C-alpha positions in Angstrom: 85.3 78.9 156.8 86.9 76.9 159.6 89.2 75.1 157.2 90.3 78.3 155.6 91.1 79.8 159.1 92.9 76.6 160.0 95.0 76.9 156.8 96.0 80.5 157.7 96.9 79.6 161.2 99.0 76.6 160.0 100.7 78.7 157.4 101.6 81.3 160.0 103.1 78.6 162.1 105.0 77.1 159.1 103.0 73.9 159.2 102.9 73.8 155.4 101.3 70.4 154.8 98.4 70.9 157.2 98.0 74.4 155.8 97.7 73.2 152.3 95.5 70.3 153.2 93.0 72.6 155.0 93.1 75.2 152.2 92.3 72.6 149.6 89.5 71.3 151.7 88.1 74.9 152.1 88.3 75.4 148.4 86.6 72.1 147.6 83.7 72.8 150.1 83.2 76.3 148.8 83.1 75.1 145.2 80.5 72.4 146.2 78.4 75.1 147.9 78.5 77.2 144.8 77.5 74.2 142.7 74.5 73.6 144.9 73.1 76.9 143.7 73.0 75.5 140.1 72.3 71.9 140.6 70.8 69.6 143.3 73.6 67.0 142.9 75.6 66.0 146.0 79.2 66.0 144.8 81.2 63.2 146.4 84.5 63.7 144.5 87.5 65.8 145.6 88.2 67.0 142.1 85.3 69.3 141.6 87.1 71.9 139.4 85.7 70.6 136.1 82.1 70.8 137.3 82.7 74.2 138.8 84.1 75.4 135.5 81.2 73.9 133.6 78.7 76.1 135.5 80.8 79.2 136.4 83.5 79.6 133.8 81.5 82.5 132.2 81.3 84.3 135.6 84.8 83.5 136.8 86.9 83.3 133.6 89.3 80.7 132.2 92.3 81.9 134.2 90.6 81.4 137.6 89.1 78.1 136.6 92.5 76.8 135.5 94.1 77.9 138.7 91.4 76.1 140.7 92.1 72.9 138.8 95.9 73.3 139.4 95.4 73.7 143.1 92.9 70.8 143.3 95.4 68.6 141.5 97.7 69.0 144.5 95.2 67.1 146.7 97.6 64.3 147.5 100.7 66.4 148.1 100.0 67.5 151.6 98.4 64.1 152.5 101.5 62.2 151.4 104.4 64.6 151.9 107.0 62.0 150.8 105.7 62.3 147.2 107.4 65.7 146.9 108.6 68.6 148.8 106.1 71.4 149.1 107.3 74.9 148.3 106.3 77.3 151.2 106.1 80.3 148.9 103.8 78.4 146.5 101.6 77.2 149.4 101.3 80.8 150.6 100.3 82.0 147.1 97.7 79.2 146.8 96.2 80.0 150.2 96.1 83.7 149.3 94.3 82.8 146.0 91.9 80.5 147.8 91.2 83.1 150.4 90.5 85.8 147.8 88.4 83.4 145.7 86.2 82.4 148.6 85.8 85.8 150.3 85.4 87.9 147.1 83.8 85.6 144.6 82.3 82.4 146.0 80.4 84.2 148.8 78.7 86.2 146.1 77.7 83.1 144.1 76.1 81.5 147.1 
């Protein structure tokens, strides 16, 4: 939850790249925690969305699983800001989605 809180603080302070980086990290770690309830594998990849969908698509639905994959595909954007300009509104929407996902869904899975 520290990474999620960091994302919210950075977003509030308009530090968009650090906010998105922390939010993606929070998402990634929460998905890995949920996967540990289904498998004993230690996931060492950043793009964990496919595996999450494999085990939780029925519980979460296609729309949520697709959104997770879209957000995870942005992994390098906040790390290398020169690759593209991040849209503050889009970052806020992604962080709100991640917050809701973790607090209302992932917590129940683990």
